N, C-alpha and C positions, 0 to 999 in steps of 0.2 A: 624803540625805533626813533632815532633822531632825524628829523626832516631838515634839509638844507636847500635853499634856493641855489640854482646854478649861478656861476659867476657872471653870466650875461643877463641876469634878472635883477632889476632895480626895484626897490620898494619905497612907498611913501604913505604915511598915515594921513588920512583925511577925516573930516567929521562924519563920514559915512562908512568908514572901514579902512581897508588897505588897498592901495592900487599897486599892481605889479606891471612892470614894463619889460617885455622880452626884447632886449636890444638887438638880437639877431634878426627878428622879424618886424619889429616896430609895433607889435600888438600889445594892447593894454588889457589887463584883467582887473576886475574889481571884486574884492572879497567883502561880502557884507559882514555884519558883526558875528554871525554864526561861523562863517568860513574863517574869519580872522581868529576866533577862539580855537577852532580846530588846528589851524596852522601854528598858532602860538603854543598850544599845548604840545604839539609834536616837536616843534623847534626847541622847546625847553626840556626835551628828553622823554616826554610821556609817550605811551604807545596808543594804539587805536582805541583800546578800552578806556584809557584815561580821557581821550578826546570825547568819546561817547558820554562818559560820566559827566564831563564838564558841560556838554550841551544839555543833558537832562537836568542838571542842577540849575543852570543859569536860565534856560529858556522854557523849562517845564514842559518838555515834549516827551513822548514815550520813547522807550529805549529802542524799539524796532526802527522807528523813524530816524532816530539819531544815528544808528548803525548804518542805515542806508545812505544818509547824508554824508557821513564821514567817508564811506567807501567811494561814493560818487565823486566827491571833491578830490580825493587822492588819485582816483583813476584819471580824472580830467587834467590835473596838474602834471601827472606823469606822462600822459599822452601828448601834452603840449611841450614836454621837455623842460618844464620849469623847475623841477625839483630832482634831487638825488637822494 
């Protein structure tokens, strides 16, 4: 599953993670380092399982928690219309 931000979404890297701007609504979203890792993994062509594995490896959290976090982030990004 390759994740892509919609054309109306701008991104900027900061020292705290990635900031997303929905140009249609003017709303900002900030991805912390875990969210940024999930999004980057999916944008690079990885699937949800790869994103979970990346979280477990980098942040030493348990797999169940990582799966919940990946699903929640994707649900929120889709609900906001930020990704396709």
